[in-house]
KEMI-58736 format. One record per atom (N, C-alpha, C): residue in three letters; x, y, z. Coordinates in pm, whole numbers, plus 32768, in hexadecimal, padded with zeros to 4 digits. Atoms other than C-alpha are relative to their C-alpha. Layout:
<nodes>
ALAXYZ ...
</nodes>
This chain:
<nodes>
UNK7FEF80887FCD UNKBF64AF7C85B6 UNK801A80058096 UNK7FEE80047F6F UNKBF34AF4D8729 UNK80507F848025 UNK7FAD80707FD6 UNKC02CAE6E87DD UNK7FAE7F9C804E UNK804B806B7FC0 UNKBFAFAD208858 UNK800E80038098 UNK7FE67FFC7F70 UNKC04EAD4D89B0 UNK803780898025 UNK7FC77F817FD5 UNKC0A2AE858A79 UNK80997FF97FFF UNK7F6E7FFD8004 UNKC20CAEE88A40 UNK803880248089 UNK7FBD7FEA7F7F UNKC2FEAEF08B64 UNK8076805D7FEA UNK7F937FA0800F UNKC3E8B0188B8D UNK807D7FCF8048 UNK7F8180237FC2 UNKC557AFE28BD9 UNK806E805A7FCB UNK7F8C7FB58030 UNKC6B5B0618B8E UNK805C7FA07FB5 UNK7FA880558050 UNKC799AFDA8A80 UNK80897FF28041 UNK7F79801C7FCF UNKC8D4AF348B04 UNK805D7FF17F87 UNK7FB28010807B UNKC95BAEBC89B3 UNK7FB37FAB7F9C UNK80318055806B UNKC8FCAE268863 UNK80797FB87FC8 UNK7F8C804D8029 UNKC9E1AD0D87F0 UNK7FD57F877FAE UNK801780768056 UNKC9FEABEA86FD UNK7F8380117FA9 UNK806D7FDB8059 UNKC8F6AC9C8628 UNK7F757FE7803A UNK808780267FD8 UNKC7CDABEA86C6 UNK7FE4800B8096 UNK80117FFD7F6F UNKC800AC28883A UNK800E808E8037 UNK7FF67F7F7FBB UNKC7C9AD55891B UNK7FE77FE98094 UNK801580077F70 UNKC7F8AD658A93 UNK7FBB807F802E UNK80537F917FD3 UNKC6F4AE408B39 UNK7FF57FFC8098 UNK80117FF77F6F UNKC6EFAEB98CA2 UNK7F748034801E UNK80877FDB7FD9 UNKC592AEC58D36 UNK800480608078 UNK80017F9F7F91 UNKC526AFC98E3A UNK802C7FC78086 UNK7FD9803B7F7F UNKC564AED28F57 UNK80927FD58003 UNK7F7380238006 UNKC6CDAEA18EE8 UNK801E7F7B7FBD UNK7FEE80808044 UNKC696AD4D8E47 UNK802C80187F6F UNK7FD47FF7808C UNKC74BAD208CFA UNK7FCC7F867FB5 UNK8035806C8053 UNKC698AC528BF1 UNK803B800D7F74 UNK7FD18000808B UNKC704ABF08A92 UNK7F887FF77FA3 UNK806F7FFB805E UNKC612AC4D897D UNK80307FE27F73 UNK7FE2801A808C UNKC607ABDE8814 UNK7FFB80837FB3 UNK7FFA7F878053 UNKC66BACF1871E UNK7FE47FD87F70 UNK802780278088 UNKC5B0ACBF85D6 UNK8028806B7F9D UNK7FCB7F9C805C UNKC68EADA98510 UNK808F7FD97FDD UNK7F7C80308028 UNKC7B7AD2D8447 UNK805980707FCB UNK7FB17F908031 UNKC82CAE8783DD UNK806580308067 UNK7F9B7FCC7FA4 UNKC93DAF56847D UNK7FC280468078 UNK80467FB57F97 UNKC83CB016854F UNK80548078802C UNK7FAE7F8A7FE2 UNKC91EB1478539 UNK7FAE80698049 UNK80447F9B7FB0 UNKC8BEB2478640 UNK7F977FCB805E UNK806A803B7FAF UNKC7DCB15286F4 UNK80367F9F8069 UNK7FC280627FA4 UNKC8CCB0A187E1 UNK804180438078 UNK7FC37FB77F92 UNKC922B1A888E4 UNK7FD97FC38087 UNK801C803B7F7C UNKC943B0FF8A38 UNK7FBE8067805A UNK80497FA87FA6 UNKC856B1908B38 UNK7F82803B7FC5 UNK80787FCB8042 UNKC74CB1EE8A37 UNK7F837FB98034 UNK8080803E7FDE UNKC5E2B1B48A94 UNK7FD47FA67F8D UNK8032805E8064 UNKC556B08789DE UNK7F807FC08034 UNK807980497FDB UNKC415AFC089DB UNK80077F757FC4 UNK7FFD808B802E UNKC400AE4689C1 UNK7F757FC28014 UNK808180437FF8 UNKC2DAAD5C8990 UNK80137F708030 UNK7FF6808C7FD3 UNKC2ADAC168A53 UNK7FC87FA27F97 UNK802880638064 UNKC28BAAE1897A UNK7FB47F908045 UNK805280697FC4 UNKC173A9EF89CD UNK80197F7C7FB7 UNK7FDA807D8042 UNKC22BA8BA8954 UNK806B7FBC8055 UNK7FA080427FA8 UNKC2D0A7D18A52 UNK80717FB87FB6 UNK7F998045804D UNKC397A72B8939 UNK806C80617FCF UNK7F9D7F9F802B UNKC449A86F88E5 UNK8070800D8065 UNK7F8E7FF17FA6 UNKC5A7A88D8976 UNK8001808A8040 UNK80057F777FCD UNKC588AA088997 UNK7F6E80288013 UNK808B7FE47FDD UNKC44AAA778A44 UNK7FD880927FEE UNK80217F75801C UNKC458ABE189D2 UNK802E80237F73 UNK7FD87FC78080 UNKC467AC9B8886 UNK801580968012 UNK7FE57F717FFA UNKC508ADF1886B UNK7FAE80457F93 UNK805B7FBE805E UNKC40DAEDD87C5 UNK802380917FE1 UNK7FF07F708012 UNKC45FB04F87FA UNK80798032804E UNK7F987FB87FB7 UNKC581B131885C UNK7FE580957FF6 UNK80097F6F8002 UNKC581B2A088B7 UNK808980397FDD UNK7F827FC08025 UNKC68DB36E8809 UNK7FF280978014 UNK80067F727FE0 UNKC6E5B4D1886B UNK8070804C7FBA UNK7F9F7F9F8033 UNKC793B5F387BD UNK7FED807F8051 UNK80127F907FA7 UNKC7CCB6FD88C1 UNK7F877FEA8058 UNK8078800B7FAD UNKC67FB739896C UNK7F8C7FBE7FB9 UNK806C803C804C UNKC5B0B69B8858 UNK80127F697FF8 UNK7FFC80938001 UNKC55CB52A8870 UNK7F917FCA7FA6 UNK806280418056 UNKC4A3B43C878B UNK80027F6A8018 UNK800980917FF7 UNKC42CB2D68793 UNK801C7FC37F78 UNK7FDC8045807C UNKC4B6B1E7868E UNK7FDC7F6D800D UNK8021808F8001 UNKC427B091863B UNK80727FB07FC4 UNK7F8D804C802F UNKC53DAF928617 UNK7FDB7F797FC2 UNK802A80828035 UNKC470AE6485AA UNK7FE5800C7F6A UNK800A7FEF8090 UNKC49AAE3C8431 UNK7F817FC47FC3 UNK807C803A8035 UNKC356AD74840A UNK7F89805C8013 UNK80717FA57FE6 UNKC27CAE8E848D UNK7FCE80497F84 UNK80327FB58073 UNKC271AF5A834A UNK7FA07FB17FA8 UNK805C804E8052 UNKC1D0AE3D8288 UNK7F767FF7803F UNK8080800B7FBB UNKC0C3AE1D838F UNK7FB380847FFC UNK80477F7F8001 UNKC074AF9183A0 UNK7FDA80277F71 UNK80247FE5808B UNKC07AAFAA8224 UNK7F847FB07FD9 UNK80778050801F UNKBF81AE8B8206 UNK7F838040803E UNK80707FBD7FBE UNKBEA0AF3A8301 UNK7FD9807E7FB4 UNK801B7F848049 UNKBEC2B0828243 UNK7FC17FE57F78 UNK803880218083 UNKBE7BAFDF80F3 UNK7F6E7FD5800D UNK808B802C7FEB UNKBD42AF38817A UNK7FA480738023 UNK804F7F8A7FDA UNKBCCFB0898200 UNK8008806F7F98 UNK7FF17F9C806B UNKBD26B13E80BA UNK8046807F8033 UNK7FBE7F8F7FBE UNKBE0FB21B8188 UNK807C80307FB7 UNK7F927FD38054 UNKBF1EB234807D UNK7FC380227F79 UNK804A7FDA8079 UNKBE78B2FB7F63 UNK803F7FCE7F7E UNK7FBD802B807B UNKBF7EB29F7E5F UNK7FEB7F6C7FE2 UNK801380918012 UNKBF2DB12E7E94 UNK7F707FD6801A UNK808E801D7FE8 UNKBDB4B1457EC0 UNK7FBC7FD67F7E UNK805380208074 UNKBCA8B0BE7DD8 UNK80137F767FC5 UNK7FEE808A8031 UNKBD17AF557DB1 UNK7F9D7FA48048 UNK8066805A7FCB UNKBC26AE357DEA UNK80397F8D8052 UNK7FC680767FC0 UNKBD12AD227E5A UNK808C80228033 UNK7F7A7FF27FC6 UNKBE41AD257F40 UNK80337F768022 UNK7FC280807FE0 UNKBF28ABFB7F4C UNK808D80188035 UNK7F7D7FF07FC1 UNKC062ABD0801F UNK805E7F8F7FD8 UNK7F9580638017 UNKC1ABAB1E7FDE UNK7FE87FAB7F84 UNK80198046807E UNKC15DAAC67E76 UNK80857FEB7FB7 UNK7F84801E8048 UNKC274AA1A7DB4 UNK8003804C7F7C UNK7FEE7FBC8080 UNKC300AADE7C8F UNK809580077FE1 UNK7F747FEF8024 UNKC442AB1B7BD0 UNK80517F808011 UNK7FA480717FEC UNKC56BAA3E7C1D UNK80077FDB8095 UNK800180337F77 UNKC51AA98D7D62 UNK7FEC806F8068 UNK801F7F927FA3 UNKC48DAAC67E09 UNK7F6D7FFB8025 UNK808A7FEF7FD7 UNKC34EAB1B7EC1 UNK7FE680948015 UNK80237F747FF0 UNKC2A7AC6D7EAB UNK7FB180108082 UNK80467FEB7F81 UNKC228AD007FF2 UNK7F6A80097FEA UNK808F7FF1801D UNKC0D9AD677F5B UNK7FEA80047F69 UNK802D7FF9808A UNKC034AD277E0D UNK7F6F80328002 UNK80857FC38005 UNKBF09AE0A7DCF UNK7FC67FE97F75 UNK803D80218080 UNKBE14ADA67CBF UNK7F75803C7FF3 UNK80847FC9801E UNKBCE0AE367C18 UNK7FE07FDD7F6F UNK802880218088 UNKBC18ADE07AE3 UNK801680747FA0 UNK7FF57F888054 UNKBC43AF457A66 UNK808C803D7FFE UNK7F797FC97FF8 UNKBDB7AF787AB2 UNK80687F937FEB UNK7F90805E8006 UNKBF05AED97A6F UNK80257FD8808D UNK7FD8802A7F7A UNKBF85AE0D7B97 UNK806D805C8037 UNK7FA27FA77FBD UNKC04EAED57C94 UNK80537FB08064 UNK7FA380477FA9 UNKC181AE3B7D39 UNK803E80648062 UNK7FD17FA37F99 UNKC1DEAEE17E84 UNK80677FBD805A UNK7F94802F7FA9 UNKC32AAEA57F36 UNK800F80638073 UNK7FFA7FAB7F89 UNKC33AAF2B809B UNK80897FF68040 UNK7F817FFC7FB9 UNKC479AF9A8149 UNK7FF1804F8081 UNK80037FC07F7D UNKC4A2AFF282B8 UNK80738063800D UNK7F9C7F967FF3 UNKC55AB13982FE UNK800F80288092 UNK7FE57FD07F78 UNKC5FFB18D844A UNK807480628005 UNK7F877FAE8000 UNKC73CB24683E4 UNK7FE180947FEF UNK80077F6E800E UNKC752B3BF841A UNK8083803A8035 UNK7F7E7FC97FD8 UNKC8AFB458841A UNK7FFE80988005 UNK80117F6F8004 UNKC83AB5BD83D8 UNK7F7480228033 UNK80817FD97FC7 UNKC723B66F8494 UNK7F9580097F95 UNK80727FF9805A UNKC5DAB63283E1 UNK800A7FAB7F83 UNK7FEC804F807A UNKC66BB54F82D2 UNK80067F6B801F UNK7FFD80927FF6 UNKC617B3DB82C3 UNK804A7FC97F87 UNK7FB18037806D UNKC6FBB2FE81F1 UNK7FF77F677FFE UNK7FFC80918013 UNKC70EB19E8164 UNK80667FE27F93 UNK7FFA805D7F8F UNKC7C6B0B5817A UNK8061802F806B UNK7FA07FDE7F97 UNKC88BB0BF82BF UNK807F7FAC7FF8 UNK7F8A8052801B UNKC983AFBC823B UNK7FF07FC77F73 UNK800D803A8085 UNKC9D3AF2380E6 UNK7FA27F888000 UNK8064806A8003 UNKC8B9AE39807F UNK7FF27FC77F75 UNK800F8046807F UNKC8D4AD447F60 UNK7F6E7FDE7FE8 UNK808D8028800B UNKC770ACD47FA8 UNK7FA980767FD1 UNK804F7F8A8027 UNKC6E1AE357F8D UNK801980257F6F UNK7FDE7FE2808B UNKC798AE6D7E44 UNK7FBC7F9D7FA2 UNK804380658050 UNKC70DAD277DBE UNK7F6C80217FF0 UNK808D7FDF8006 UNKC5ABAD977E15 UNK7FE680727F9E UNK800F7F90805D UNKC5DAAEDC7D55 UNK800D7FCF7F70 UNK7FEC80378086 UNKC65AAE1C7C26 UNK7F867FB17FD2 UNK8079804C8020 UNKC52CAD367C34 UNK7F8E805E7FDB UNK806A7FA0801E UNKC441AE627C3C UNK801980457F7A UNK7FDE7FC38081 UNKC4F9AEFB7B16 UNK7FCE7FA97F8E UNK802E805D8067 UNKC4AEADC67A47 UNK7F687FFE7FF7 UNK80937FFC7FFE UNKC341ADD17AB4 UNK7FCE807B7FB5 UNK80297F838041 UNKC324AF3D7A44 UNK80167FF97F6A UNK7FE2800D808F UNKC3C5AEEE78F5 UNK7F9A7FA97FB9 UNK8063805A803A UNKC2BEADE078BF UNK7F7280368005 UNK80837FC08008 UNKC19EAED578E9 UNK7FAD8007807F UNK804A7FF87F82 UNKC12FAEA47A51 UNK802E807D804E UNK7FD97F917FAA UNKC13AAFB17B5B UNK805B7FCA806E UNK7F9F802B7F9B UNKC262AF967C49 UNK801D8074805E UNK7FF47F957F9C UNKC286B05A7D8E UNK805E7FD68071 UNK7FAF800C7F87 UNKC395B07A7E95 UNK7FBE8056806A UNK80417FB77F95 UNKC2EAB0DC7FD9 UNK80597FFE807C UNK7FA87FF27F8C UNKC3D5B15A80E9 UNK7FAD802E8078 UNK804D7FE27F87 UNKC33FB15C8247 UNK8060802B806E UNK7FA67FC77F9C UNKC3EFB23D8342 UNK7FC67FE8808B UNK803280247F7A UNKC3C8B1AC849F UNK80328063806A UNK7FDC7F9A7FA0 UNKC40DB2F4854F UNK7FB1807F7FDC UNK80577F8D8016 UNKC351B43A8579 UNK804A80858004 UNK7FB27F847FFB UNKC46DB5388567 UNK803B80247F79 UNK7FCA7FE58085 UNKC4A5B54283ED UNK7F95803E7FA6 UNK805C7FC2805F UNKC409B61682DA UNK80297FEB7F6F UNK7FD4801C8087 UNKC4CBB59A81AA UNK80507F7D7FFF UNK7FBF8082800E UNKC56FB45F8122 UNK805F80027F89 UNK7FA1800D806D UNKC69CB409804A UNK80457F788006 UNK7FAE80788004 UNKC764B2DA7FDB UNK808A80218036 UNK7F7B7FED7FC7 UNKC8A7B2B980A2 UNK80667FC87F9D UNK7FA9802F806B UNKC981B29F7F6B UNK808D7FE18030 UNK7F79801A7FCC UNKCAC3B2AF8034 UNK80087F7D804C UNK8005807F7FB7 UNKCA55B18080FF UNK7FFE7F8B7F9F UNK800D806E8061 UNKC9F6B0AA7FD2 UNK7FF380397F73 UNK80037FC98088 UNKCA57B1387E7C UNK7FB87FA57F9C UNK8040805D805D UNKC9D9AFFD7DCD UNK7F68800B8008 UNK80917FEE7FF2 UNKC87CB0327E5D UNK7FD580807FBA UNK801F7F828043 UNKC87DB19B7DE6 UNK80007FEF7F69 UNK7FF980178090 UNKC8E7B12A7C8B UNK7F867FB17FCF UNK8076804F8025 UNKC7CDB0297C84 UNK7F8280558001 UNK80727FA77FF9 UNKC6D2B1337CEC UNK7FFD805D7F87 UNK7FFA7FA78075 UNKC748B21B7BD6 UNK7FCC7FB97F84 UNK802E804F8073 UNKC70EB1087AD5 UNK7F6A7FE5800C UNK808E801F7FE8 UNKC5BEB0B07B72 UNK7FA780787FDF UNK80517F888019 UNKC53DB2167B62 UNK7FF2801A7F6B UNK80067FED8091 UNKC593B22E79F1 UNK7FA37F9A7FBF UNK805880698035 UNKC4CFB0EA79BA UNK7F6F8015802A UNK80897FE47FD6 UNKC39DB17B7A68 UNK7FDB7FD2808C UNK801D80287F76 UNKC3BBB0F27BCA UNK7FE8807E8053 UNK80247F8D7FAC UNKC311B1E27CBB UNK803C7FF0808C UNK7FD280017F75 UNKC392B2417E14 UNK7FA180538055 UNK80547FBC7F9E UNKC2B2B29F7F38 UNK80417FF58088 UNK7FCC80067F77 UNKC314B2F1809E UNK7F978036805F UNK80617FD87F9B UNKC22DB2FF81CA UNK803E7FF6808B UNK7FD480037F75 UNKC271B3508335 UNK7F9D7FB18055 UNK805680477FA2 UNKC1E0B29F8463 UNK7FEA8053807E UNK80177FCF7F78 UNKC147B30785AC UNK80157F8B805D UNK7FE1806D7FA4 UNKC1D6B23686C7 UNK7FE08028808F UNK80107FF37F70 UNKC180B2078833 UNK80147F76803B UNK7FF480857FC4 UNKC1ACB0EC892E UNK7F817FAB7FF2 UNK807E80498011 UNKC046B08988D4 UNK7FE77FD47F70 UNK801E8021808A UNKC040B0898757 UNK805E80487FA0 UNK7FB87FBE806D UNKC0E2B0E7860C UNK7FA480037F87 UNK80577FF18074 UNKC027B16E84DE UNK804580557F96 UNK7FD37FAA806D UNKC070B2038389 UNK7FCA808D8017 UNK80287F777FE6 UNKC066B37D839F UNK7FF180527F80 UNK80087FA48070 UNKC0BCB462827B UNK80787FEE7FA4 UNK7F90800F805E UNKC198B46D8143 UNK80728060801F UNK7F8A7FAD7FF1 UNKC2FAB4F58154 UNK803780237F76 UNK7FC27FD4807D UNKC3ABB5B98044 UNK807B7FAC7FE4 UNK7F8D80508028 UNKC4A4B4E47F83 UNK806580597FB8 UNK7F957FB1803D UNKC5F0B5897F30 UNK80517FA57FA6 UNK7FAF804E805E UNKC69BB5037DF9 UNK808A803C7FF2 UNK7F757FD0800E UNKC814B5187DDF UNK801C80257F70 
</nodes>
């Protein structure tokens, strides 16, 4: 997925009130960008970090920039991390249309935001005349507390637990149900549920797996120009 506008590099001053981030541009100007990430963003708020923001072509918008990427460093090794939680759905849709996720290939119809369960919407519903329908829930991953290990969630999430429960019911009723974790960083080679962060989510996942819900995890390739699905990561079960 190529970005609509060239991203602008700056330095993070601070992220506050969940949706705001002050960014210092190369000329010293400080602008406030919208932060489309309601999670804790653990490890992604270090003042002085290089960040990239995108200008918004909408005069009615109060904030004229969106925060898109941050660079995080461990020692001499640095990686880019996408902080926009809506990106994974877009790159997954692109990948599904290009048959770039083998485990989810071979379906004839792709529908988005389809109502199901108890007042929920599935991110993707894949359908085919020769297969059972496949319900795919996408989650954005940015947390990495250990070198090479991506984790989810970064804070307790009632909503995420509800989605897992909904998928569990789908699997019990005979459809295919898939949790697809998308890691928006290129410095990880494995993935695990952060059970210490949200024990209730881990418990829901345990029940879901026994019911037949599948889990997939894919990494991304990021640059200031685009973000794309890359390769599968090994999932570590507790």
